[in-house]
C-alpha positions as CSV (number, residue, x, y, z in Angstrom):
1,X,114.6,37.3,71.4
2,X,111.5,39.1,72.7
3,X,111.6,42.9,72.9
4,X,111.9,44.2,76.5
5,X,108.7,45.8,77.8
6,X,108.5,49.2,79.5
7,X,107.6,48.5,83.1
8,X,104.2,49.8,84.0
9,X,103.4,50.7,87.6
10,X,99.9,50.6,89.0
11,X,98.3,50.5,92.4
12,X,98.7,46.8,92.7
13,X,102.4,47.3,93.1
14,X,101.9,48.8,96.6
15,X,101.7,46.4,99.6
16,X,98.4,46.2,101.3
17,X,99.6,46.6,104.8
18,X,99.7,49.2,107.6
19,X,102.7,51.1,106.1
20,X,100.2,52.8,103.8
21,X,97.0,54.7,104.4
22,X,94.9,53.4,101.5
23,X,91.8,52.2,99.8
24,X,93.1,49.1,97.9
25,X,93.4,49.6,94.1
26,X,92.0,53.1,94.4
27,X,94.1,55.3,96.6
28,X,97.5,55.1,98.4
29,X,99.0,57.8,100.7
30,X,102.5,57.7,102.1
31,X,104.7,60.3,103.8
32,X,107.6,60.8,106.2
33,X,106.3,64.0,107.8
34,X,106.9,62.5,111.3
35,X,110.6,61.9,110.5
36,X,110.4,58.2,109.5
37,X,112.3,57.0,106.4
38,X,110.6,56.3,103.2
39,X,110.7,52.6,102.2
40,X,111.7,53.6,98.7
41,X,114.4,56.1,99.8
42,X,117.6,55.1,98.0
43,X,115.8,52.0,96.5
44,X,114.1,53.4,93.4
45,X,114.5,52.1,89.8
46,X,117.4,53.6,87.8
47,X,115.2,53.7,84.7
48,X,111.8,55.4,83.8
49,X,108.6,53.5,84.5
50,X,105.2,54.3,83.0
51,X,102.5,55.1,85.6
52,X,98.9,54.1,85.1
53,X,97.6,56.2,87.9
54,X,97.7,59.9,88.8
55,X,100.5,60.8,91.2
56,X,101.0,63.8,93.5
57,X,104.3,64.5,95.2
58,X,104.6,67.4,97.7
59,X,108.1,68.3,98.9
60,X,107.3,69.9,102.2
61,X,111.0,70.6,103.0
62,X,114.3,69.5,101.5
63,X,114.9,68.5,97.9
64,X,113.7,65.9,95.5
65,X,114.9,65.3,91.9
66,X,112.8,63.4,89.4
67,X,112.1,63.1,85.7
68,X,108.6,63.3,84.3
69,X,108.3,62.3,80.6
70,X,112.1,62.4,80.4
71,X,112.3,66.0,81.6
72,X,114.3,66.7,84.7
73,X,112.6,68.6,87.6
74,X,113.8,69.7,91.1
75,X,111.3,70.0,93.9
76,X,112.3,72.1,96.9
77,X,110.4,73.6,99.8
78,X,106.7,73.6,99.0
79,X,106.9,72.4,95.4
80,X,104.2,70.1,94.1
81,X,104.4,67.6,91.2
82,X,101.2,66.4,89.5
83,X,101.9,63.4,87.2
84,X,99.1,62.2,84.9
85,X,98.3,58.6,84.1
86,X,100.4,57.3,81.1
87,X,103.4,59.5,82.0
88,X,106.9,58.2,82.3
89,X,108.4,58.8,85.7
90,X,111.7,58.2,87.5
91,X,112.7,59.3,91.0
92,X,116.4,60.4,90.6
93,X,117.4,61.6,94.0
94,X,115.9,62.2,97.4
95,X,118.1,64.4,99.6
96,X,118.6,63.0,103.1
97,X,116.2,64.6,105.6
98,X,113.7,65.6,102.9
99,X,110.1,65.6,104.2
100,X,107.5,64.9,101.6
101,X,104.2,63.2,100.9
102,X,102.9,61.0,98.1
103,X,99.5,60.2,96.8
104,X,98.7,57.7,94.0
105,X,95.1,57.7,92.7
106,X,93.3,55.4,90.3
107,X,92.2,57.4,87.3
108,X,88.6,56.4,87.7
109,X,88.4,57.1,91.4
110,X,88.0,60.9,91.1
111,X,86.7,62.0,87.7
112,X,86.9,65.6,86.4
113,X,83.4,67.2,86.2
114,X,83.2,70.3,84.1
115,X,83.7,71.8,80.7
116,X,85.6,69.4,78.5
117,X,87.5,71.9,76.4
118,X,88.7,73.7,79.6
119,X,89.6,70.3,81.1
120,X,91.6,69.2,78.0
121,X,93.5,72.5,77.9
122,X,94.3,72.1,81.7
123,X,95.5,68.5,81.1
124,X,97.7,69.7,78.3
125,X,99.3,72.5,80.3
126,X,99.7,70.2,83.3
127,X,101.5,67.7,81.0
128,X,103.8,70.5,79.8
129,X,104.3,72.0,83.3
130,X,103.8,69.3,86.0
131,X,105.6,71.1,88.8
132,X,104.3,74.2,90.5
133,X,104.8,76.0,93.8
134,X,101.6,77.0,95.8
135,X,101.6,79.9,98.2
136,X,102.3,79.3,101.8
137,X,98.6,79.5,102.7
138,X,97.7,77.1,99.9
139,X,100.4,74.7,101.0
140,X,99.1,74.7,104.6
141,X,95.6,74.1,103.5
142,X,96.7,71.2,101.3
143,X,98.7,69.7,104.1
144,X,95.7,69.9,106.5
145,X,93.5,68.2,104.0
146,X,96.1,65.4,103.4
147,X,96.5,64.8,107.2
148,X,92.8,64.6,107.8
149,X,92.3,62.3,104.9
150,X,95.1,60.1,106.1
151,X,93.6,60.1,109.6
152,X,90.2,58.9,108.3
153,X,91.8,56.1,106.2
154,X,93.8,54.8,109.2
155,X,90.7,54.8,111.4
156,X,89.6,51.1,111.4
157,X,86.2,52.1,112.7
158,X,85.4,54.7,110.0
159,X,82.7,53.3,107.7
160,X,82.7,55.8,104.8
161,X,86.3,55.9,103.7
162,X,85.7,56.0,99.9
163,X,83.1,58.8,100.2
164,X,85.3,61.0,102.4
165,X,88.4,60.3,100.3
166,X,86.6,61.4,97.1
167,X,85.4,64.6,98.9
168,X,88.9,65.5,100.2
169,X,90.5,64.7,96.8
170,X,87.9,66.7,95.0
171,X,88.8,69.7,97.2
172,X,92.5,69.3,96.4
173,X,91.6,69.0,92.7
174,X,89.5,72.2,92.8
175,X,92.3,74.1,94.5
176,X,94.6,73.3,91.7
177,X,92.1,73.8,89.0
178,X,90.7,77.1,90.1
179,X,94.0,78.9,89.5
180,X,94.1,77.6,86.0
181,X,90.5,78.6,85.3
182,X,91.1,82.1,86.5
183,X,94.1,82.5,84.2
184,X,92.1,81.1,81.3
185,X,88.8,82.9,82.1
186,X,89.5,85.7,79.7
187,X,90.2,83.3,76.9
188,X,87.9,80.3,77.4
189,X,84.1,80.3,77.8
190,X,82.4,77.6,79.8
191,X,79.9,75.8,77.6
192,X,78.3,72.4,77.2
193,X,80.4,69.6,75.6
194,X,80.2,69.8,71.8
195,X,80.2,66.9,69.4
196,X,83.6,68.0,68.2
197,X,85.0,68.0,71.7
198,X,83.6,64.5,72.3
199,X,85.3,63.4,69.0
200,X,88.6,64.8,70.1
201,X,88.4,62.9,73.4
202,X,87.6,59.7,71.5
203,X,90.5,60.3,69.2
204,X,92.9,60.7,72.1
205,X,91.7,57.4,73.6
206,X,92.2,55.6,70.3
207,X,95.7,57.1,69.9
208,X,96.6,56.0,73.5
209,X,95.6,52.5,72.6
210,X,97.1,52.1,69.1
211,X,100.0,54.6,68.7
212,X,102.5,51.7,68.6
213,X,100.5,50.0,65.9
214,X,100.0,52.9,63.4
215,X,101.1,56.5,62.8
216,X,98.7,57.0,59.9
217,X,95.8,59.4,60.4
218,X,93.6,57.3,58.1
219,X,93.9,54.4,60.6
220,X,92.4,56.5,63.4
221,X,89.8,58.1,61.1
222,X,88.6,54.6,60.2
223,X,88.4,53.6,63.8
224,X,86.2,56.7,64.4
225,X,84.1,56.2,61.2
226,X,85.0,59.6,59.8
227,X,87.2,61.0,57.0
228,X,90.9,61.8,57.7
229,X,90.3,65.4,56.6
230,X,87.4,65.9,59.0
231,X,89.3,64.3,61.9
232,X,92.3,66.5,61.2
233,X,90.2,69.7,61.2
234,X,88.3,68.8,64.3
235,X,91.5,67.9,66.3
236,X,93.2,71.1,65.3
237,X,90.1,73.2,66.1
238,X,89.6,71.7,69.6
239,X,93.2,71.3,70.7
240,X,95.3,73.7,68.6
241,X,97.5,70.9,67.5
242,X,97.2,68.6,64.4
243,X,96.2,64.9,64.8
244,X,99.6,63.8,63.5
245,X,101.3,65.9,66.2
246,X,99.4,64.1,68.9
247,X,100.3,60.7,67.3
248,X,103.9,61.6,66.9
249,X,104.1,62.9,70.5
250,X,103.1,59.5,71.8
251,X,105.4,57.6,69.5
252,X,108.5,59.7,70.2
253,X,108.0,59.6,74.0
254,X,107.7,55.8,73.9
255,X,110.8,55.6,71.7
256,X,112.8,57.8,74.0
257,X,111.8,55.8,77.0
258,X,112.7,52.5,75.4
259,X,116.1,53.8,74.2
260,X,116.9,54.8,77.8
261,X,116.3,51.3,79.1
262,X,119.2,49.0,79.4
263,X,119.4,46.0,77.1
264,X,117.1,47.5,74.5
265,X,118.6,48.0,71.0
266,X,117.5,50.4,68.3
267,X,116.2,47.5,66.3
268,X,114.1,46.4,69.3
269,X,112.5,49.8,69.5
270,X,112.0,49.9,65.7
271,X,110.2,46.6,65.8
272,X,108.2,47.4,68.9
273,X,106.9,50.6,67.3
274,X,106.0,48.8,64.1
275,X,108.4,50.6,61.7
276,X,109.1,48.9,58.4
277,X,112.8,48.8,59.1
278,X,115.5,50.3,61.4
279,X,116.6,52.9,58.8
280,X,113.1,54.3,58.5
281,X,112.7,54.5,62.3
282,X,116.1,56.4,62.5
283,X,115.0,58.9,59.9
284,X,111.7,59.4,61.7
285,X,113.3,59.8,65.1
286,X,115.9,62.3,63.9
287,X,113.2,64.4,62.1
288,X,111.3,64.8,65.4
289,X,114.2,65.0,67.9
290,X,117.3,66.2,66.0
291,X,119.2,63.1,67.1
292,X,119.6,59.7,65.6
293,X,118.5,56.8,67.9
294,X,122.1,55.9,68.5
295,X,123.0,59.5,69.4
296,X,120.1,59.8,71.8
297,X,120.9,56.5,73.4
298,X,124.5,57.7,74.0
299,X,123.4,61.0,75.7
């Protein structure tokens, strides 16, 4: 019997019709700010899915409950959730009458431009704390930008939708990023991208592609044509975490998500993640989570 796959959601899953303001395969906007019902309200999956695009939820009023990378979050008046590509997401509950908006963005549609080390640190903190609450003025500005962007996308006669969408999204991106940069300004210095920072970014890309295949740092060092010792030193210097920690983080998150899925056995997960046997996987999982796979599955 084949191992069940984690469902991955991308922009192709959204209908290309007038229900959504969108640029097909690049950007989708949806909201119920005028009081209409969300199509997905009460009809969302009961299990986590992995998103391949960036997602932004803004709870304008009411209450939303969701899990991001298997951590539970509650969004209430004004709260914003920023979900990075590759994250595991599940909408758990949408309180009746809640007004909210949703943006899904292809990862290559609006690229970050700036210091790589600062950007990596920002992404890391966003991964750890994806939900924040802007001030009232910040929220009003973000809503105004969203509404104007939506108006442009719905205008059938407007010729420069991609250009204007990138501009508006860039403003929203800068609004979020500037708060982080101010907080980090005393600790981080803006500087040109170094060779070590470039190597770290390459390492993360290789890990994302191969973490289900190997957990051995030598495997990744060989892919990058450097020694394991040098790779370990560079990753720790740039990110503050060891290479094995980044690898294990990806493996454990995948394992947790698969164990939550219905019809997936511990053996299925062990095989999918390329462990020698189920016993070795159970030992590895307990070492990193404090639970055996069966205990975690029963939670």
